[in-house]
C-alpha positions as CSV (number, residue, x, y, z in Angstrom):
1,D,4.4,-75.7,50.9
2,I,5.9,-79.3,52.1
3,N,5.1,-82.4,50.8
4,E,6.6,-85.6,51.7
5,T,7.7,-88.0,49.0
6,K,7.2,-92.0,48.6
7,D,10.2,-92.6,49.9
8,G,10.6,-90.0,53.0
9,V,12.1,-86.7,51.9
10,L,10.1,-83.6,52.9
11,V,10.2,-81.2,49.2
12,V,8.9,-77.6,48.9
13,V,6.4,-78.1,45.9
14,H,2.4,-77.3,46.1
15,G,1.4,-80.3,45.1
16,P,-0.4,-82.6,45.0
17,M,1.6,-83.0,41.4
18,H,4.9,-81.9,39.7
19,G,4.3,-82.5,36.3
20,E,3.0,-86.0,35.2
21,Y,4.0,-87.7,38.9
22,R,2.1,-87.3,42.6
23,V,4.5,-86.1,44.7
24,Q,3.2,-88.2,48.0
25,E,3.6,-91.2,46.0
26,T,6.9,-90.6,44.0
27,D,10.4,-91.2,44.8
28,Y,12.6,-88.3,45.6
29,A,15.1,-89.2,42.6
30,T,12.7,-89.5,40.0
31,L,10.8,-85.7,41.4
32,R,14.4,-84.1,41.7
33,A,15.2,-85.1,37.6
34,K,12.2,-83.2,36.5
35,A,12.7,-79.7,36.2
36,L,10.6,-77.3,37.8
37,E,8.8,-74.8,35.5
38,N,11.6,-72.3,35.5
39,G,14.1,-74.8,35.4
40,E,15.0,-74.9,38.7
41,V,15.3,-78.5,40.6
42,L,12.7,-79.4,42.9
43,P,14.1,-78.0,46.8
44,T,14.4,-79.8,49.5
45,L,12.9,-78.7,52.7
46,E,16.6,-78.7,54.3
47,E,17.7,-76.9,51.3
48,Y,15.1,-73.8,52.2
49,L,16.5,-74.2,55.8
50,E,20.1,-74.1,54.9
51,Q,19.5,-70.7,52.8
52,A,17.4,-69.4,55.5
53,K,20.3,-69.6,58.3
54,K,22.0,-67.2,55.7
55,N,19.0,-64.7,56.4
56,T,17.2,-65.0,59.4
57,R,15.7,-61.3,58.6
58,T,13.3,-62.9,56.2
59,K,10.5,-65.2,58.3
60,L,9.4,-68.8,56.6
61,I,6.3,-69.6,57.0
62,I,5.8,-73.3,56.3
63,E,2.6,-74.6,55.0
64,I,2.4,-78.7,55.6
65,K,0.3,-80.1,53.1
66,D,-2.5,-82.8,53.6
67,H,-1.0,-86.0,54.0
68,N,-2.9,-89.8,53.3
69,T,-2.9,-90.7,56.7
70,P,-3.1,-89.1,60.6
71,S,0.2,-91.4,61.0
72,R,1.6,-89.9,58.4
73,E,1.0,-86.2,58.7
74,T,2.2,-87.1,62.5
75,R,5.6,-88.0,61.0
76,V,6.0,-85.4,58.5
77,V,5.1,-82.7,61.4
78,K,7.9,-84.4,63.7
79,N,10.7,-84.7,60.7
80,I,9.5,-80.8,59.6
81,L,10.1,-79.6,63.8
82,A,13.2,-81.9,64.1
83,M,15.1,-80.1,61.2
84,V,13.7,-76.9,62.3
85,K,15.1,-77.4,65.7
86,K,18.5,-78.5,63.3
87,Y,18.9,-75.5,62.2
88,K,18.1,-73.7,65.1
89,L,15.6,-71.9,63.5
90,D,12.8,-71.8,65.8
91,N,12.2,-68.2,66.5
92,D,12.7,-67.9,62.6
93,V,9.8,-70.2,61.5
94,E,5.7,-69.8,61.4
95,Y,3.1,-72.9,60.6
96,I,-0.2,-72.5,58.5
97,A,-2.1,-76.1,57.5
98,F,-5.5,-76.8,56.1
99,R,-5.3,-79.7,58.3
100,Q,-6.8,-79.8,62.0
101,H,-5.3,-83.2,62.8
102,V,-1.9,-81.6,61.8
103,C,-2.2,-78.6,63.3
104,D,-3.3,-80.1,66.5
105,E,0.2,-82.0,66.2
106,L,2.2,-79.1,65.6
107,V,0.7,-77.9,69.0
108,K,1.4,-81.2,70.6
109,Y,5.1,-81.9,69.9
110,G,6.5,-77.8,68.9
111,P,8.5,-76.1,71.2
112,K,7.2,-73.6,73.6
113,G,6.1,-70.3,71.4
114,I,5.1,-72.3,68.4
115,K,3.2,-70.1,65.9
116,V,0.5,-72.0,64.4
117,A,-2.6,-71.1,62.1
118,Y,-5.5,-72.6,61.0
119,L,-6.0,-72.4,57.3
120,N,-9.8,-73.8,56.4
121,G,-11.8,-71.5,57.5
122,T,-14.1,-73.5,59.9
123,L,-13.2,-72.8,63.5
124,T,-14.4,-69.7,65.1
125,P,-11.5,-67.8,67.0
126,E,-12.6,-69.3,70.1
127,Y,-12.7,-72.4,68.8
128,C,-8.9,-72.1,67.8
129,K,-7.6,-70.5,70.8
130,D,-9.0,-73.3,73.0
131,L,-6.7,-75.5,70.4
132,G,-3.7,-73.8,71.6
133,Y,-3.5,-72.3,67.8
134,T,-2.0,-68.8,67.6
135,G,-3.9,-67.4,64.7
136,I,-6.3,-67.5,61.9
137,D,-5.2,-68.0,58.2
138,Y,-8.7,-67.7,56.3
139,N,-9.4,-67.0,52.8
140,F,-11.0,-63.4,51.5
141,S,-14.2,-64.6,51.0
142,V,-14.7,-66.3,54.0
143,M,-13.6,-63.2,56.4
144,Q,-15.5,-61.0,54.8
145,K,-18.2,-62.9,55.6
146,N,-17.2,-62.8,59.5
147,P,-15.4,-59.5,60.1
148,Q,-16.7,-59.7,63.8
149,W,-13.5,-62.5,63.7
150,I,-11.0,-60.2,63.2
151,K,-12.0,-58.3,66.4
152,E,-12.6,-61.8,68.3
153,C,-8.9,-62.8,67.2
154,K,-7.3,-59.5,68.9
155,D,-9.7,-60.1,72.1
156,L,-8.0,-63.5,72.2
157,G,-4.4,-62.3,71.2
158,L,-5.0,-64.3,67.8
159,T,-3.3,-63.1,64.9
160,V,-5.5,-62.6,61.5
161,N,-4.2,-63.6,58.4
162,V,-6.4,-63.3,54.9
163,W,-5.8,-64.9,51.6
164,T,-4.9,-64.4,48.8
165,V,-5.8,-60.7,48.2
166,N,-4.8,-59.0,45.0
167,N,-7.7,-56.6,44.5
168,P,-7.3,-52.8,45.5
169,E,-10.5,-52.8,46.9
170,Q,-9.8,-56.0,48.8
171,I,-6.6,-54.8,49.7
172,K,-7.7,-51.9,50.9
173,W,-10.7,-54.0,52.9
174,C,-7.9,-56.2,54.6
175,I,-6.1,-52.6,55.6
176,D,-9.6,-51.1,57.1
177,Q,-10.2,-54.0,59.3
178,K,-6.5,-53.8,60.8
179,V,-5.5,-57.1,60.0
180,D,-2.2,-58.8,60.9
181,Y,-1.2,-60.0,57.4
182,I,-2.2,-60.1,54.1
183,T,-1.0,-62.9,52.0
184,T,-1.2,-61.2,48.2
185,D,1.0,-61.5,44.8
186,N,0.7,-58.0,44.6
187,P,3.0,-56.8,47.4
188,L,3.5,-53.4,45.3
189,E,-0.3,-52.2,45.9
190,V,0.0,-53.3,49.2
191,N,2.6,-51.0,49.9
192,R,1.5,-48.6,48.4
193,Q,-1.7,-48.7,50.4
194,L,0.3,-49.0,53.4
195,G,1.9,-45.5,53.0
196,K,5.2,-47.4,53.6
197,F,8.5,-46.1,51.7
198,L,12.1,-46.9,51.5
199,L,13.3,-43.8,53.4
200,G,12.7,-44.7,57.0
201,R,14.3,-48.3,56.5
202,F,17.3,-47.0,54.7
203,I,17.9,-44.0,57.1
204,C,17.7,-46.5,60.4
205,Q,20.2,-49.3,58.6
206,K,22.8,-46.3,58.2
207,I,22.1,-45.4,61.3
208,V,22.7,-48.7,63.0
209,Q,25.6,-48.9,61.0
210,K,27.1,-45.9,61.9
211,L,25.7,-44.8,66.0
212,L,28.6,-47.1,66.8
213,G,31.8,-44.0,66.2
214,L,29.5,-41.3,66.5
215,G,29.9,-41.1,70.2
216,A,27.4,-38.9,72.6
217,A,27.2,-36.2,70.0
218,G,25.3,-38.2,67.4
219,L,23.2,-40.0,69.9
220,P,20.5,-37.8,70.2
221,L,20.2,-37.3,66.3
222,G,20.1,-41.2,65.5
223,V,17.6,-42.0,68.4
224,G,15.2,-39.1,66.8
225,V,15.6,-40.1,63.4
226,T,15.7,-43.6,64.5
227,L,11.9,-43.1,65.8
228,F,10.5,-41.3,63.1
229,A,11.6,-44.1,60.9
230,L,10.1,-46.9,62.6
231,L,6.8,-45.5,62.7
232,A,6.8,-44.7,59.3
233,L,7.5,-48.2,58.4
234,H,4.4,-49.3,59.9
235,G,2.2,-47.4,58.1
236,N,1.5,-44.2,59.7
237,K,1.4,-41.5,56.9
238,N,1.4,-38.8,58.7
239,V,4.7,-39.8,60.6
240,A,5.9,-40.8,57.1
241,H,5.4,-36.7,56.3
242,I,7.2,-35.9,59.4
243,V,9.8,-38.0,58.4
244,V,11.0,-36.7,54.9
245,L,10.5,-33.3,56.3
246,A,12.3,-34.1,59.8
247,V,15.4,-35.7,57.6
248,I,15.3,-32.6,55.1
249,L,15.7,-29.9,58.0
250,L,18.2,-32.6,59.5
251,E,19.9,-32.8,56.7
252,P,23.2,-30.9,56.9
253,L,24.1,-33.2,60.5
254,L,22.9,-36.0,58.5
255,R,25.7,-35.8,55.9
256,Q,28.0,-34.7,58.5
257,F,27.5,-37.8,60.8
258,L,26.7,-40.1,58.0
259,G,27.7,-39.3,54.6
260,V,25.0,-40.5,53.2
261,G,23.4,-40.2,49.7
262,I,19.6,-41.4,49.7
263,K,17.2,-41.8,46.2
264,I,13.9,-42.9,46.8
265,I,11.0,-43.3,44.5
266,G,7.9,-43.8,46.5
267,Q,4.2,-42.3,46.9
268,Q,1.5,-41.6,49.3
269,K,-2.1,-41.6,49.1
270,G,-2.6,-37.8,48.2
271,F,1.0,-37.1,48.8
272,G,4.1,-38.6,47.1
273,I,7.8,-38.2,46.8
274,D,9.1,-38.5,43.6
275,R,12.9,-38.3,44.3
276,F,14.6,-36.9,47.2
277,V,18.5,-36.6,46.8
278,M,21.6,-35.9,49.7
279,G,24.5,-34.0,48.0
280,N,24.9,-33.3,44.6
281,E,24.8,-36.9,42.8
282,Q,21.0,-35.7,41.0
283,R,18.5,-33.1,41.2
284,L,14.8,-33.4,39.9
285,P,14.0,-33.5,36.2
286,S,12.2,-30.2,35.1
287,T,7.8,-30.5,35.5
288,Q,7.7,-30.8,31.9
289,Q,10.3,-34.3,32.3
290,Q,8.3,-35.3,35.7
291,H,5.3,-35.3,33.2
292,S,6.9,-37.4,30.5
293,Q,7.9,-40.0,33.1
294,Q,4.5,-41.3,33.7
295,G,3.6,-44.9,34.0
296,K,7.6,-45.6,34.6
297,H,7.7,-45.8,38.2
298,D,8.5,-49.0,39.6
299,G,4.8,-49.2,41.0
300,G,3.4,-49.2,38.0
301,P,1.7,-46.3,36.4
302,Y,2.3,-43.1,38.9
303,P,-0.4,-40.7,37.3
304,F,0.7,-37.1,38.7
305,D,-2.5,-35.0,37.8
306,H,-0.2,-32.0,38.1
307,F,3.7,-31.0,39.5
308,H,3.1,-29.1,43.3
309,G,5.9,-27.7,44.2
310,S,9.4,-27.8,44.9
311,F,11.6,-27.0,47.7
312,S,15.6,-26.9,47.9
313,F,17.2,-27.2,50.8
314,P,20.6,-27.2,51.0
315,S,22.1,-30.0,49.2
316,S,18.8,-31.6,49.1
317,V,15.9,-31.3,46.8
318,F,12.5,-33.1,46.9
319,S,9.5,-32.3,45.6
320,I,5.4,-33.1,46.5
321,V,3.3,-34.4,43.9
322,R,-0.4,-34.9,44.4
323,K,-1.7,-37.5,42.4
């Protein structure tokens, strides 16, 4: 969330207030002197971009807040675009705004391929497309009243984001409707419902790190497991199950070529992996111990109705649990 201070500094703060100060009517030094609720100082956009430059795997979604005049909003848009260009982050930043004028100026002055989504929920997908926007980013209540807009957006090549979705039933609705993005304060629940877990990402990372040294012998293994893992990361529950089985069956080769130890705690609807280990670092706890650990997983309470089974392979153990 970007606001411009009275003296023209772009700061990252939801606003419109910072403590007792109205952000857009106060100079930067005064605002900076007042700590945030967590004790940190009020950051500038430039500080954010400096950090983003160190980790381009994290995409920044810049929301430009409404300002008091169109001319000021135009200046803010131009200054933000210039700063993003300065740090060569054009491909790592997307923009959203409630004010149509701000979105129009982003389209007008932004680089080719700029991604702009409208927040206010008052424009149809067709209208947004005609204005040059690349997506809509509407409140859950708006999308629930207009679910046909999701298909219209897909037909028009627009993305759909829904905010702010924390209720599990509302999260399920968004997933079932196949929206592109969900804004949430509850990412664990979103990831749980998507059926994504860390195994696929971990395997991909290890394969990328090691493939250069494997030579031709390791290529089929690398390609196969990578394809499985990538598919699992996109929320295909059936493929996610296949990933687990594939890794187990290929475990001796994986251990030989990659030398990795894998530990994950994950869960899927109706199917969960409590612990999967390569090598002899760790074994599954007993059934009784597993039941005693209910509610201690990272995702909060994880109510196992009963222990369904465990299977042993060379140097590896995994369990399947039914919720």
